[in-house]
Phi, psi and omega in degrees: 000332180283342179271336183229049178277176182294332179293322177297318181296315186266340181257308189278315185301319178300322180287330175292322176295321178296321180296319179296318179293322180297319178295320177296318182297314183293323180292316183288322178294317177298319179297318181298313183274357171283350178260358180256114183283146175286140183295330180263008176057029177282139181265171178302313181295322179298318182295318178298312180299320180299314180296320179296314180295323180298336180251018178055041177257114185244359184252016178247125180266153175243123182222161181276150176223147184288157176103181177237137184058034176255015182294139178193164173251129180253102183291338183293329179239007180052060180225132170268119182251125184244137183287171184300320179283003184239315191311294185253025186252137182257073178229164178302315181298316181298315181295318181298311183295316183293322179294322178299316181293323175297328178300323176294322178295324176294317177301316180296320184296323184265359181070041181305119192299317178299324178291320177298317181293320180296319178298324179293327184274356182307307179298323178297315181294319180297316179291315184294317182291331181276315189252340181305304180298323180297315179297316182296313180295321177296321178297322177292313184295327184263002183055048183240087185306320182298316180294321177300312180297321178297318178300316179296318178297315179297316180293331179300327176298320179291321177298319179298322177299314179299322181290319179294331180298327185299306178297330179295314182291316181293323178295319179296321179293318179296319177298316182300311182296318182297317181287324176296322179288315183297329180263009178053038178288320180230152175277174187297323179295320180289324177296328176298321177295319178299315180300321180294319179297312183288329176293321179296318179295319181297328181298330179294325178288323176297316179296321179294320178295319179294323177297317180295318179296314179299320179294321178294316178300319179301314181296319179296318178296318177297323179296315181292323179296320179297321180292000000 
């Protein structure tokens, strides 16, 4: 009953549906603009390198990684990793995604505070998202308030991580678009396509944050009802 209560039905399920729609949206938008070639024939790897050089970053490598939509920046080894549909491909989607990942490298280089905070919260988020709900539900099932409160507190760390992720992702996209425009890499019509690709990707983070918040509210409401 604690896994399928009315709070789960009215709070969590809508956000899960939003997450599913967001995943669909990012895939279809990426697919659409993966068919639109850049007028200047710049590739994903070229775009990343351009953004890095524009910010005088010389110690970050750009390399290919297998898969689709597996693009990311790894600060531990200072590498921007671009997926197969992005690395050597000259499309609006490829340039947008690669520029966004370079945006994260720029954030890391300047010590962008939300990114630093998010990196610090990674172990807390991993532990909290995995064990927080389990501890809370166990506390409810066993009528053990202390365990319930610990579960809620632990899960709150994961929720904070999801919230901090939002400004980090939006800032990386804004940096990418600004540099692409300043260096005349893409024209305004092409930049509109990049914005659509990155906005669709950002929606997945918004949906994840809303799901986490809804789940936390659910646990708190269950806690108050038990009391």
